[in-house]
N, C-alpha and C positions, 0 to 999 in steps of 0.2 A: 660480414662484420662480426666483431666480437664484443660481448658484454658480459660482465661477471665470470670471466673465465670460459664462457661457452660461445661457440661460433654458430652463427645463424646465416642462412641464405635467404635473400629477398629479391623481388624483381627490381629492375633498374629504377632509380628515383631517389628522392630525398625524403627521409622519414624521421619521425620521432619514435623512440623505443622505450618501453617500460615492461614491467611483469605484473601479473595479477596472481596472487596467492590464494588458494582455496581456504586457507586458515582464517582469512578475513571474514568468512561467513560462520565462524564458530558459534556466534551468538544466535544464529537463526535455526529454523527447524531442521536443516540438513546437517547441523552440528559440525560444520567444517569439511565435510566430505562431499564436495560439489559434484564430482563425477561418479560417485557411488561406487568406488573401488575398494572401499574398506580402510582407507587411510586419509589423513588430513594434510599431506605434505606436498601435494601437487602444486606446481607453479607454471603458468603459461606465459609465453611471450606475447606482447601486444605491440603491433606495428601501426603507427598512425601516419597518414599522409596529410600534411597540413594544407596542401594546395587543393586537393579534391575533398578533404574532410571525411575521408573513408578510413576504415580500420580493418585490420586482419588480426585474428587470434589464432595462435599455433595450438589448435585444439588436439591434434594427434601427437603433439610433443616431439615432432621429428626435426625441429629446428629449421624448418624450410617453409617460408611463408608463401611460396609460389603455388602451393596446393591448398591454400585456405581461402575461404570465400571473402570477397570484398564486401564489407558491411557499411551501409550508409546509416545515418541516424534514423531511428525507427519510424519517425513521422514522415520521412521521405519515401520509403519503399515498403514499410511494414515488415522488415526482415526479422526473423527469429532464428537464432542459432542454439546449439545445445552443448552442454557438458556432459560427457558420458554417453552410453549406448543403452537403448531400451532392450529389455528381455520380453519378447512377445509371449513367453509362457506364463507370465505373472499378470495379475489384474491391475497393478500399478504401472505407471510409465516411469521407468527409472531415470531416464535422461532429464536433465535440468535445463529448462529454457532460459535464454538470456537475450537482451537486446542492447544495442549501442546508442548512446546519447553523446554528442559532442558540443562543446561550447568554446567559441573563439574569443580571444582577446579578454580573458577574465582577469580583472585586477585581484591579485592574491596576497598582497602585503601593504603595509602602511606607506611604503616608498612609492607605491604606484606601479610596481612591476606587473607585467601582464604575461599570460601564457594561455595556450589551448588546453582544455581538459577533456578527457575521454572517460565516460562512465560506463562500466559493465553493469547493466541493470539486471540484477537477479532477485527473485522473490525471497524475502526474509522469512515470512511466516504466513499463516492462514488468514490472519485478521483482515488485511487489505484485500486479498482475493475474495473473501466472503462478502465484504462491503461492496466491492465492484460488481459482484454477481447480483446482489440485491438491487443495485442501481440499474444495471443495464444488460444483464444476462439475456440471451436469446436462444431458445430451443433446448432448454435443459431437459434431462430424462427423455431424450428422443422427441422433443417438441411438446412435452406435457406442461412445461413451466417456463415462464419468463420473468425477468426482473421488472422493476417499476417502470423503466423506460427503455424497452429493448432496442429501440432505434437510436439511442443516444450515442454520441462520440465521447469517449473517455480520455481525459488527460490525466496522467498519473504523476503525482509529485510526492517524494518521500520526505517526511518530517521527522521521523525517528530513527535512531542509530542502531547498528547491529549489537551494540553493548547495552542497549536499554535506554529509555528516556528519549524525549523529543527536544530538539535544540530550539533555543529562542530565535535564532536567525532564520531557521526554516519556517517557523510559525509566523514570522514578520515578513522578511524579504522574500521568502518562498510564496507567501500568500499575495504579495505585491506582484511578483513575477507571473503567477497564474492569472491574476485579474488584468494586469496591464499589458503583459507581453504574449500571453497565450490565447487571449480572446474568448475566454470561457464565459458562459452565461450563469452557471450555478456552480458553487463550490461546496462539496460535502466534506466535512471534517469530522471523522469519527475518532476524536481525541478529546480527553477532558479529565480533570482532577480537581479535587476540592482545595481551593487556595486559602491562605490565612484570612483574607478578607474578601468576600465575594460580592462586592457592591457594584461591580462593573466599572470601577474608576481606576483604570490603569492604562498605560500607553498602548498595549496591544489591543485592548477593547476599543479605544478611541480610533485606532488604525482601522479596525474592521468596520466600525461605524462609518468612517469616511469613505472606505472603499464601496460600501453599499450606497451611500448617498451620492458620490461623485460619478461612479461608473455604472450604476444601475444593475449591478449583479445582486445575486442572492446568496448569502452564506448560510448554510444549513449545518448546525453543529450538535453533536450528541451532548446531552445534559450532564452525563456522568453517572457512575455506578456507586454513589456514596449514600444511597437511601437506606431505609425508608424515612429517615427523620426529616423534619422541616429544615429549611435553609441549608440544604446540602447541594444546591446547584453548583456545577463545576465550571471552572475556567477552561477554555475561552467562550463557552456558550452564554455566558451571562452578559456579554456585550450588548448594548442598545442596537436595535435595528437588525440583528440577525435572528434567524429562526432557531430557537433552542428546542430540542426534541427529547422528550421523556420516552420511557419504554412501557407499553401496555400489552395486554394479552387477553384473548377471548377464551371463553369456555371451550370452544371447539379446538383452539390451538393447544390448550392445556392437555386435552385428550389425545390429539394427533401427535404432538411433538414429545410429550412426556408420559403419556399413558395415565394421566391424572384426571380424576373426576372432581370438579369443583362446582359450587352453587352459583357464584356470580357469573353473570353473562359476559361482563367486561370489567377489567381491573387493571390497576397499575402493577407491573412486576415489582417484587419487593426490593430488588437492588436499585431501582431507578431513583436518581436524584430528584428532589422536589424543591420548590421555591418556598417562600419568596427570597429575593436577594437580601443582603444585609440592609440595604436602604429601602426595602419594601417593594422593590421592582418585581413586576409580575413575570415570572419565568420559571419553568419552561413555557414556551408559547403553546405548544401542542404535544400530544403523545402519538406514537405510532407503534405498530407491532415490533416487539423487541426480541422475538425468537424466530429463527428461520433455518430451514434446510436450504442450503445453497452451495455455491462453488467454493472449493478449496483446491490446493495443488493437486494435479493429476498424479504426482509421484507419491502422494500420501494416501494411506488407506482411508476408507470411509469412516466417518465419525458420528454414528447414531447415538441416541440415548438408549443404551442396551436394556435398561429396565423397562422400557416401553415396548420391547418386543419386536422391533423392526431392524433391518439391516440397511446400509447405504453402500453403494459402489465407491470405488476409488474416486477421489475428486469431489466428493460431496460430504458436507458435515452439518450437524445441527449445532449452531452457536447462538448465544444470547447476550444481550447487552444493549445499552442505549446506542452503541456503535452500529447495531443492526437496525435500530429504529430510525436513525437519522437519514440514511439513504432512501 
């Protein structure tokens, strides 16, 4: 078949075809060079079989899908594919992993038109990977470290875009999808910012309260990094019935992570948002360690605090924030 002036070969069958351009990832850590070949101009053909729900990506750009792996949605077979090739001579893993997610019969306009959607799931940046590691990493540093719940099963849902900012539909419909359709028990949301009025009286806060009350799930949300002043608690952690988490730090962690000697045994981190809410509501509910050495992308070099005098291997970084406290 021919598309866009280019001829492709495919196994017998009926397919849907589209392309995926690496330039879509310009806003992420890989800066648009998804296969690490020094440019941002690569475009890959994507072949979708609506009958089987499987996808093929023309990763070697030879315009022949017969030699490409048949990919099922990640939750079915836990398949991971890669853009680019690894160079074993370097400490980082140059190839970029991706997974496939498909959704059938999605209504995409006001007229009620429906279509199947294929998502090529690529890591945008280190933030979500670090949060996931704090939540459920298992066997870090050769088995020396685990996350908080190393046996947990993670369901990943993107709320923020490649161009920056988080969409309201992701923070509402996406949260409903996680709770109602994905069967999760706990949702961690490491997102937050100071709104014009932080009294918890908005539609999204009411939605989160109802999800907790009706479905018995727990929403754990970072308090925000707008401290240290009073009444700096961020949205959406100010909702009733969610667990809003501030960031704290121990004397030992100051020394280990930052190389700093302090006198207080335990204290809030200066950036952590504080309560109360505008209406006097008591939040954050709790505080938790807000600085952690944990997982980042394996294609990124280690990110230590250089002034503290230690190094970290590729795929590990020291990050801080209420985002790290929440999980």
